[in-house]
N, C-alpha and C positions, 0 to 999 in steps of 0.2 A: 336511441331516439331516431338516429338516421334512416332505420329502418321502418320505423313507422310513415316517415314522409316521404322516402320512396315510395310506399303505398298510397298517400295520398296523392301526390303527384301522379302517379300513373291513373290512379281513379281520376283526378282532373282533366287528365289529357285523354280521357274515355280508353284506357288502355287495360287490357288484360293486365291482371296481378297474379304474376307466375314469376318461378324462380329465375329465368333468363331474364324477365323485363325488370325486377328488383336489384338485379346483379349489375345489368346495364345503369340504372339509374346511380348507383351507389359508388360505381367505377367513375361514371361520367362528374361525379362530386367529388372526386378522390379519396373515396374511402376504400378500405380493403373490404371485400364481401366475407364474410363470415358463412360457409355452407349450411352451418347447423342452425344458426339464426334465420337466415334465408328462409329455410324449409319451414322452420315453426311458425316464421310471419306467415308465410303463404297458406299453410295448415291452420291457423287460427284464425284466418279471414275466409275461409272456406264457406260460404253459404253466408255471410255476414253482410247486412245491407249497410253500406258507410254512408249513404246520405242519411239513413234513419238515426245510427251513432252518431253521427255530427251534429244533428239536429236534437237528439237529446244531451250530449254534451255542452252545447251551448245555454241551454235551458236549466241543465244543473250549476253552469257557470254563475249565470246572470244573478240569483238571489246572493252567492257569497260574494258579488263585487258590491252590494251594498252596505253590509258593514263595515267596511273599507273605511266610508268618509268622517265617520265618528271618530275612527283610531288616527287618521291625519289631522283633523281638527285639535286633538289631545296632542299630538306630537308638537303642532306648531306653539303650542303653549308651555311646554316643557323648556325651551330653551329662553325663554323668559324668568323662567322660576329658576334655573342654572346661573342668569346673571344677577340675579339677586344673591343667591347663594355665594357667588364670588365676590359680589360687592360687600358683602357681609363679611366673608372671612377676608376679605382686604383689611375693612373698617376695624377687625378686631386685631390685626397685626399690626396695623400702625397705633393702636392703645399701647401695645408691649412696649415699642422704642420711642416713643414719645413724651 
C-alpha cells in the first residue's frame, strides 16, 4: 500500500512518478524500498491518467456506501435482542434454584 501512497503523494505534489522519487518518498516515510516493487509500480502507472483513475474510484465507492446504513441500523437493534436473551436466561436459571 505504501507504494501506491508514494505515487499519490508524488502526483499531489506535481512531481514525476519515477523510481528515484518513489524511493525518496518511501525512505522519507521510514520504509525500505523494494527495487522490484518500485519498478513494477512505475511501469504499471506509465500512461495512466491518475486524476481519471481517482475520479472513477470515487464514483465506484459512493454507491457501495449507501447500503451500509441499513446494516448499521440492524446492528443497533441486535444488542437489545441480546439483552432480552440474557434476561430470559437469567430468569430460567433462577427458576432452577428458587
